[in-house]
N, C-alpha and C positions, 0 to 999 in steps of 0.2 A: 504493500500500500504506500502511495506517495504521501509524504508529509505536506500538509497545507499550511498549518499554523503551528508556530513554536513560540510559546511565551515562557521566558526564562527569568525567574527570580525578580520579577518587576516590583517596583515600589512606586506608588503614586501619592502625592501630597497636595493638600489644599493649604497654602501658606505653610505653617509649621506643623499642621496636623497630618499624621500618616493615615490615609484612607485605605490603602492596599499595601500589604507587606509580604514580600517573598512569595509571590504567586507564580506558579509554573504550571503549564499544561501544554499538551501536544494533541493535535487533531489531524487525523488522516483524511484523505480524499473520500468523500461519501459518508463520513461520520456525522452524526447529530449529537451534539453535546449540550448539556444544560448547566448553567450556574444557578444554584438554588440556595436560598437563605433568607433570613428575616430582613425586614427593612433596616437600612443603614449598615449592612454587613460588608459592603464594598463591591457587590456583584455588578451593578450598573457602571461603576467607575472602571472596572476591568473591561467591560464591553466598550465603553467610550475610548479607553486607551487603545484597544484593538482597532477601533474604527478610525482613530486619529484625532478625536476630539479632546483627548487629554494627553499630556506629556508624561513620560516616566522619569523618575529621579534616579533610578538605578535599574539594572537588568536590561533586557531587550525584547522586542517583538519582531518575529520574522514571518513573512508571508511568502510561501513558495520559494524559500531559501534567500529571500531578499530582506535585509533588516530595514524595517519601516519605522521603528521607534527605538531610541536609545538615549542615554543621557546627552542632552544638548541638541538632539535631532528628532524631528517628528515629520514624517512624510504626510502631506496634506490628504485629508479624507477622500477627496475627489480623484486622487491618483492611486488609490489602493485597490481598485476593482472589487469593491465590497458592496453587497446589497444590504439595505437597512429596512426593517419593518419596525416602526415606532409605536409607542403605546397608544397614541391618538391617531395612528395611521398616516397622518400628514398628507392626505390626498388634496389635490388642487380643486377647490369648489367651482372654479370657472371653466374647468375642462371636463369633457365627458369621459366615460370609462376608458375608451380606447386611447384617448390622448394621455390619460394618466398612466396607463400601462406603457405607452410608447415614449414617455418623457425621457428615459435614459438611452434611447435608441437613435439619437440624432446623427450618429456616425454611419448609420446604415442607409442604403438607397431607399427611395420611397417604397418600392415594391417589397424589398426585404423587410422593411419596417412593418408594412401591412401584414406580411406573412407571419412575422413573429408575434404581433399583437393577436392575430387570429388564433395562432397556436396556443398562446397563453390563455385566451378566453376559453378555449376548449378545455385546457388543463384544469382550470378552476371552475368549470361548469357554469359559465356565465355568458354563453354565446349570444343570448337574446338581450344582453344589457349593454352592448357596445356604445349605444348612443345616449345612455342614461347619464344623469349627473349625480354627484355624490349624495346630495340631499334626497335623492329618489331611491337610495339603497338602504337596506337594513344594516345593522352593525356587523353581522356575519358576512354579508356580501362585501362591505367595505374592507373587512379584514382580508378576504380572499383577493380583492383587487390590489391591496397594498402588497400582498405576497407576490402576486403576479408581476407587479411593477418591479419588485426587488429581484425576481428571478429572470426577467426578460433579457437583461444584458449578459446573461450567463456568467455571473460573478464567481470569483474563486471562493467566496465565503459569504453566507447570508447571516446577518445578525438580527435577532428579534428581541426587542426590549419590552417585556410584559405585554405581548400582543393581544392577550385575551382578557385583560383586566377590565375592559369596558363592557363585557358581555355578561349575560346572566349565566348561572352555574350550568344549566343543561346545555346551552349553546357552547360554552367553553369546553365542556367535556367532548362534545361532538366534533368541534372544529380542531381541537388539539390532535385528535386522531386523524382527521382529514388532512391537516397540515403535514403531519408526518408522512402520510401516503403521497402527497404531492411532492414533497422534498425528495423522498426516496425514489419516486418515479423519474425525477429529473437528475438523479445522481448528485444532488446538491450536498454541499458541506455546510453545516449551520451550527449556530450557537443560540440557545434560548436562555434568556434571563427571566427568572420567575421566583416568586415567594411561595408558589403553590406546588406542593410536591406531586399532586396528581397530574398536573400539567407536565411537569418534568418527566414523570414516569411514562406518560402517554407518548411524548415526543422523542425523548433522547435515548441514545444507545448507552451513553455514560453520563454520569452526573457528578459535578463537583459541588459538594456542600460547603458553603462559606460561612464563617463566623468571625466577626471582629477583624475583617480585612484579610483573612487567610482562608485558603482551601484546606479544610480539616479532614476531608476524605473524598477521594476521586474514585468512583466505583460504579458498578451496575446498580439498578434499582433493587434487585434481589439482595445483593450483598449489603447495601445500605440498610435495608430493613432487617435482615436476619443476622448480619455480622457487622454491626456498627463498631468502629474502632475507638470511639471515645463517648463520654457521657452526653456531650452535646448532641451528637448525631443520633444516639439512641433515643433521646428525649424529643428531638425535632422531627424525626422521620416516623411516620405511623403514629399509632396510639399505644399506650401501655402504662404500667405503673412499675415502681421499683420496690422490691422487698429487701429488708435488711437481712443479712445472713452471715454465716461463718464458714470459712473454707475448711473442710474436714480432710480432703485429699485433693490432688490436682484437678480431678473431674467430679468432685462431690461437695455439695454445699448444703448446710443445714439451714432451713428457713422455717418461718411460722406455719408453712403449709406442708412441712415434712422435709425429709432428706432428698435432695435432687441429685441424681447422677446424670451428667450430660454428655454432650458430644465434643466438648472442649476440655483441654487440660491447662490449668494456670500454674505458673511457677512461683506464686506467692507463698510465703511461709504458712504452714498449717496454723489455723487459729486466726488468720487474717479476717478482719471485718470487711464485708463486701456488700454491694448493692446488686441484686439480681433483677434483670429486666423481664417483666411478664407481659407478653402481648395478649390481646383479646383471643387470638387463636390458640393460646396455651391453656385456656380455661374452657373446657368442653362440657356441654350439656350431657348428663348421664344419669338415667333413672336409678342406676345401681351405684352411683358415685358415693364416695366416702366423705365428701364435703358438702355442706349446705350453705347456700348464700341467700340472703334476703335482698329482693329487688329494691334498690333505693332510687334508681333512675333508669329510663329507657329511651332509646332514640330509634324510631322506625326508619329503616333504610331500604325498603322495598323487599328484596329477597332475604334480607337479614334484619335482625334487631340487635342493636348494641345495648347491652345491659351493664349497669353498674351494680355490682353485688357486694353486700357487706357480709363478711364471714363472722363467725361467733367470736373471733379474736378482736373484732373491730376493724380489721384490715379490709379495704375496699379494692376490688379487682374489676377489670373489664372483661366482657365475654360477648362473642357474636354467636347468636342462636339463629337457626333457620326461622323465618318469620312466621311459620305456622305454629311455632312454640311461643304463644303470646301470653306472657305473664304480666300481671298487674303489680304496681308498686306495693310493697310490703308482703307480697307472696314469697314463699320460700321454695327454692329449687335445688335439686341435687346436681352436683358438678364433680368433675375430676380435674386434677392438675396434670396436664400431659404436654410438657414442653418438648418440641422437636429440636430446638436449638437452645443451648445454655449461653447466655450473654451476661457477664458479670463485670463489675468495676470495683477496684479496691478503694475502700473509703480512706 
């Protein structure tokens, strides 16, 4: 695979404040990557540095083996052959759809420009909207036009800054999957910046979780959920609670729910105090279960219901039941503790 983007140990500052510290990432041709993290973690600053809107105070950024940012030098954004999809789409209201898509195709002949616009309209399934104006489009349609405009010049890299944030939850879920399909069909290389982990999971092949200006784990969605490498990632990704426990052996932890023997071995001293991550899928509904939980909250999610259950010890855990198991608040249900993955952190 050919390397498209190489970000090496970059630092970005706003006056004296360090916004991004020692960030590195590499993206190959055709890969989709997401920078995921809470507001203020530095993810948009990294994206802006890659685009050329922010300078770097140390480290470098290389696009297809050309250094485009380093200390004292920033190649202008318009010369980086990058496509951008902004949070507010930044479509031109005085232009119709086809002129918006064709905005970056001024170097093509008139016929080639028309052909490329027609091709992009077909790709985003908006053939019948070529003559419409922005105000005549829904939010989802505007998002697809913004993506088509970014892809039309066949850029080396497409950058997307919170592109679904103005849409309702159902539309965001649908379009995030659609955007991935469009990008993959074009063989595009892209970076998505988002605070929404479900968007990152839907779009990206790999995800870099950011916190306080650093990438704290760069991994697949599966590994981020099941094998977080620090407490922040464990808490930020997915849902769950932490149980206090004691390490009895490298792969055995004593908890208020019993002794857990897991699939990992830790080299901490025996007797170490730990915090064990319990996901909702670790607590399973079981009529023959040896634990009883009282329902203290429930959230209907269609095929499943997320229950908050209080055990006799007073500990509260989360559990996902199939939605045909519909229990009311204060009802008592039998459960089992059945973790497939043991994730613990030393206190």
